[in-house]
C-alpha positions as CSV (number, residue, x, y, z in Angstrom):
1,M,68.3,19.5,-14.2
2,S,67.0,21.0,-10.8
3,L,63.4,21.8,-10.7
4,L,62.3,24.9,-9.9
5,D,58.8,26.9,-9.9
6,P,58.2,27.9,-13.5
7,V,58.7,31.6,-14.3
8,S,55.0,32.8,-15.4
9,R,55.9,36.2,-16.5
10,L,58.8,37.3,-18.4
11,A,60.5,40.7,-17.7
12,C,61.5,41.9,-21.0
13,G,62.6,45.6,-21.2
14,R,59.7,47.9,-21.3
15,F,57.3,44.9,-21.4
16,T,56.4,42.1,-18.6
17,L,54.9,38.9,-20.9
18,S,52.6,36.8,-19.5
19,L,53.6,32.9,-20.3
20,E,50.1,31.7,-19.8
21,R,50.2,30.9,-23.5
22,P,53.1,30.3,-26.0
23,L,54.2,33.6,-27.5
24,V,55.4,33.9,-31.2
25,M,58.5,35.7,-32.0
26,G,59.0,37.1,-35.7
27,V,62.1,36.4,-37.3
28,V,63.5,39.7,-39.1
29,N,66.9,39.2,-40.7
30,V,68.8,42.3,-42.0
31,T,71.6,40.3,-43.6
32,P,72.2,39.2,-47.3
33,D,73.0,35.4,-46.4
34,S,70.3,33.9,-43.8
35,F,69.6,30.2,-44.7
36,S,65.7,31.1,-45.4
37,D,65.3,34.6,-46.6
38,G,68.9,36.2,-46.9
39,G,68.8,39.2,-48.9
40,R,65.3,39.6,-48.7
41,H,65.0,41.7,-46.2
42,E,68.8,43.4,-46.3
43,T,67.9,47.4,-46.5
44,V,66.7,48.8,-43.6
45,E,63.5,50.1,-45.3
46,A,62.4,46.5,-46.2
47,A,63.4,45.3,-42.7
48,I,61.3,47.9,-41.1
49,A,58.1,46.8,-43.3
50,H,58.5,43.4,-42.7
51,A,58.7,43.5,-39.2
52,R,55.8,46.0,-39.1
53,R,53.9,43.2,-41.3
54,L,55.0,40.7,-38.6
55,V,53.5,42.6,-35.8
56,D,50.1,43.1,-37.8
57,D,50.2,39.3,-38.2
58,G,50.1,38.8,-34.6
59,A,54.0,38.5,-33.3
60,D,54.4,39.1,-29.7
61,L,58.0,39.9,-30.2
62,I,60.2,40.6,-33.0
63,D,64.0,39.3,-33.3
64,I,66.2,41.4,-35.5
65,G,69.5,40.0,-36.5
66,G,72.0,41.3,-38.5
67,E,74.8,38.4,-38.6
68,S,73.6,35.2,-40.1
69,T,74.5,32.2,-38.0
70,R,73.4,29.3,-40.7
71,P,75.6,26.3,-40.9
72,G,78.6,27.4,-42.8
73,A,78.1,31.3,-42.1
74,M,81.1,33.5,-42.1
75,P,81.5,36.1,-39.1
76,V,80.2,39.7,-39.4
77,S,82.1,42.4,-37.2
78,P,80.5,44.1,-34.6
79,D,80.4,47.6,-36.4
80,E,78.9,46.0,-39.4
81,E,76.1,44.4,-37.4
82,I,75.5,47.4,-35.4
83,A,75.2,49.4,-38.7
84,R,72.5,46.8,-39.9
85,V,70.8,46.3,-36.7
86,I,70.3,49.8,-35.1
87,P,68.4,51.6,-37.5
88,V,65.7,49.0,-37.8
89,L,65.8,49.1,-33.8
90,D,65.2,52.6,-33.6
91,A,62.4,52.8,-36.2
92,L,60.5,50.0,-34.6
93,R,60.4,51.6,-31.0
94,D,56.7,52.5,-31.2
95,C,55.4,49.1,-33.0
96,G,54.0,47.9,-29.7
97,V,55.9,44.5,-28.9
98,P,59.2,43.9,-27.3
99,L,62.3,44.2,-29.7
100,S,64.8,41.4,-29.0
101,V,68.2,41.8,-30.9
102,D,70.0,38.5,-31.9
103,T,73.6,38.9,-31.6
104,R,76.6,37.4,-30.1
105,H,79.0,40.3,-29.7
106,P,79.2,42.3,-26.4
107,A,79.5,45.4,-28.5
108,T,76.3,45.1,-30.4
109,M,74.5,44.2,-27.2
110,R,75.7,47.1,-25.7
111,T,74.9,49.4,-28.1
112,A,71.4,47.4,-28.6
113,I,70.5,48.1,-25.1
114,G,71.3,51.7,-25.3
115,H,68.7,52.2,-28.4
116,G,66.2,50.3,-26.3
117,A,66.5,46.7,-27.1
118,D,64.3,44.8,-24.6
119,M,66.0,41.1,-25.2
120,I,69.2,40.0,-26.3
121,N,69.1,36.8,-28.1
122,D,72.7,35.3,-28.0
123,V,73.6,31.7,-29.6
124,L,76.7,31.9,-27.5
125,A,74.6,32.1,-24.2
126,L,76.7,35.2,-23.0
127,R,79.9,33.2,-23.0
128,A,82.0,35.8,-24.9
129,Q,84.3,38.0,-22.6
130,G,82.2,41.1,-21.6
131,A,78.8,39.6,-22.6
132,I,77.1,39.2,-19.0
133,D,78.5,42.8,-18.1
134,A,76.7,44.3,-21.2
135,V,73.4,43.0,-20.0
136,R,73.7,42.4,-16.4
137,D,72.5,45.9,-15.1
138,S,69.6,46.7,-17.8
139,A,66.1,45.6,-17.9
140,C,66.3,43.4,-21.1
141,A,65.4,39.7,-21.0
142,V,68.4,37.3,-22.2
143,C,67.7,34.0,-24.4
144,L,70.7,31.7,-23.7
145,M,71.0,29.3,-26.4
146,H,73.1,26.0,-26.9
147,M,75.5,25.4,-30.1
148,Q,78.3,23.0,-30.3
149,G,81.2,24.6,-32.0
150,E,80.9,27.9,-34.3
151,P,78.5,28.4,-37.0
152,A,81.1,28.1,-40.0
153,T,82.0,24.5,-38.9
154,M,79.0,23.5,-36.3
155,Q,77.6,21.1,-38.6
156,Q,80.3,19.3,-40.1
157,A,80.2,16.6,-37.4
158,P,78.4,17.2,-34.4
159,V,78.9,14.3,-31.6
160,Y,77.4,13.7,-28.5
161,G,77.3,11.0,-25.8
162,E,73.7,11.9,-24.8
163,V,72.4,15.0,-26.2
164,V,69.5,15.7,-24.3
165,S,71.3,15.6,-20.9
166,E,74.5,17.6,-22.3
167,V,72.1,20.2,-23.7
168,E,70.3,20.5,-20.4
169,Q,73.4,20.5,-18.1
170,F,74.9,23.4,-20.3
171,L,71.7,25.3,-20.1
172,E,71.4,24.9,-16.5
173,A,75.1,26.0,-15.8
174,R,74.5,29.1,-17.7
175,V,71.2,29.8,-16.0
176,D,73.5,29.6,-12.7
177,V,76.1,31.6,-14.0
178,L,73.6,34.6,-14.6
179,R,71.8,34.3,-11.8
180,A,75.1,34.4,-9.7
181,A,75.9,37.7,-11.7
182,G,72.5,39.3,-10.5
183,V,70.5,38.4,-13.5
184,A,66.9,37.4,-12.2
185,R,65.1,34.4,-13.1
186,E,62.3,36.3,-14.9
187,R,64.7,37.7,-17.1
188,I,66.2,34.5,-18.8
189,V,64.9,32.1,-21.7
190,V,66.9,29.0,-22.6
191,D,67.1,27.5,-26.0
192,P,68.3,24.1,-26.9
193,G,69.5,25.2,-30.2
194,I,67.8,23.1,-33.0
195,G,70.1,22.7,-35.8
196,F,73.0,24.4,-34.1
197,G,75.9,21.5,-34.0
198,K,73.2,18.8,-34.1
199,A,72.6,16.2,-36.5
200,L,68.8,15.2,-37.3
201,R,68.8,12.7,-34.6
202,H,70.2,15.1,-32.2
203,N,67.1,17.6,-32.9
204,L,64.3,15.0,-32.9
205,L,65.7,13.4,-29.5
206,L,66.1,17.1,-28.0
207,L,62.4,18.1,-29.2
208,G,60.8,15.0,-28.0
209,A,62.2,15.4,-24.5
210,L,61.5,19.2,-24.4
211,D,59.1,18.5,-21.4
212,E,62.5,17.9,-19.2
213,L,64.1,21.1,-20.3
214,A,60.6,23.0,-19.6
215,A,60.3,21.3,-16.3
216,A,63.4,23.3,-15.1
217,G,61.3,26.1,-14.6
218,Q,62.8,28.5,-16.9
219,P,60.7,29.6,-20.0
220,V,62.0,27.6,-23.4
221,L,62.4,29.0,-26.6
222,V,62.4,27.0,-29.8
223,G,63.4,27.9,-33.3
224,V,62.7,25.2,-35.9
225,S,61.0,27.5,-38.7
226,R,62.2,26.2,-42.1
227,K,65.3,24.5,-40.8
228,S,67.3,22.0,-42.3
229,M,65.9,19.2,-40.2
230,I,62.6,20.0,-41.8
231,G,63.9,19.6,-45.3
232,D,65.7,16.4,-44.2
233,L,62.2,14.8,-43.3
234,T,60.4,16.4,-46.1
235,G,62.9,16.8,-49.0
236,R,61.8,20.2,-49.5
237,P,63.8,23.8,-49.9
238,A,63.4,26.3,-47.2
239,D,60.7,27.9,-48.8
240,G,58.3,25.0,-49.0
241,R,59.0,23.7,-45.5
242,L,55.8,26.0,-43.8
243,A,53.4,22.7,-43.0
244,G,56.6,20.9,-41.4
245,S,57.7,23.8,-39.7
246,L,54.1,24.2,-38.2
247,A,54.2,20.5,-37.1
248,A,57.4,20.9,-35.3
249,M,56.4,23.9,-33.6
250,L,53.0,22.1,-32.3
251,A,55.2,19.0,-31.2
252,A,57.5,21.8,-29.1
253,V,54.5,23.7,-27.6
254,A,52.9,20.6,-26.6
255,R,56.0,19.4,-24.5
256,G,56.2,23.2,-23.2
257,A,57.8,25.3,-25.4
258,A,56.9,29.1,-24.3
259,I,58.2,31.1,-27.2
260,V,58.4,29.7,-30.8
261,R,60.7,31.6,-33.3
262,V,58.9,31.8,-36.8
263,H,59.3,33.2,-40.1
264,D,55.5,32.9,-40.8
265,V,53.7,34.5,-38.1
266,A,49.8,34.7,-39.3
267,E,50.0,30.6,-40.0
268,T,51.9,30.0,-36.7
269,R,49.1,31.8,-34.6
270,D,46.4,30.1,-36.8
271,A,47.7,26.8,-35.8
272,L,48.2,27.9,-32.1
273,R,44.7,29.1,-31.9
274,V,43.4,25.8,-33.4
275,W,45.5,23.8,-31.0
276,R,44.7,25.8,-28.2
277,A,41.0,25.5,-28.9
278,I,41.0,21.6,-28.9
279,D,43.2,21.5,-25.6
280,E,40.8,23.7,-23.9
281,A,37.8,22.0,-24.8
282,Q,39.0,18.8,-23.2
């Protein structure tokens, strides 16, 4: 990837976030079928209460999703996604941190931005027709993720010639498209898409080479929390993957991840606090 000066502050809707330290994004799934916590926060009231707990635990951002994109997940209509997400978004406007909406549907993007979303987190990297138009003239940040295939089939047989360079080239191309559309670099985050159309070795290679992606200058978001790669390596079910998730998170941060998307915010903050103290003492 071409090298540019690193973005040091993220323009994120109502907020400007310093990237001097890694930021923690807390996950709120308003879905019945997410891989880790499907159904646990399915009601609006449960999702709102969970989000407020994550803020209390130290989340720097909250990511609200109304459609599961786990391997094998079936699509949800924009209308249903909007009905799940918008009441939660509205109720959290006063929580004090930026609110991200995890969606690949332009209709949901437009509605969420109209209700004050500070970030759009898109597994399709704004490739859907109308997606760039939905975000272009707003103040929200955007996260562009790499995914091979579709959620329903992406893990059946992912194949790459050279996974690191292919993911880097894809993300560089998407950043160029957004910049050409008038979206400032300070609004753009990239995500290599761990577990999205990748086998275990692909995920390990991407995490190991994350410093190459970070060196391109755009803030890098990494989500490894409780994912199947942790289960593949440890043999543990989703609710037993905290230790492995923290290890992968710290490996990502050590290689330049600017934002980590996690389920366990308090534990992640503790791990980062210890890691930073050791690093700063050198």
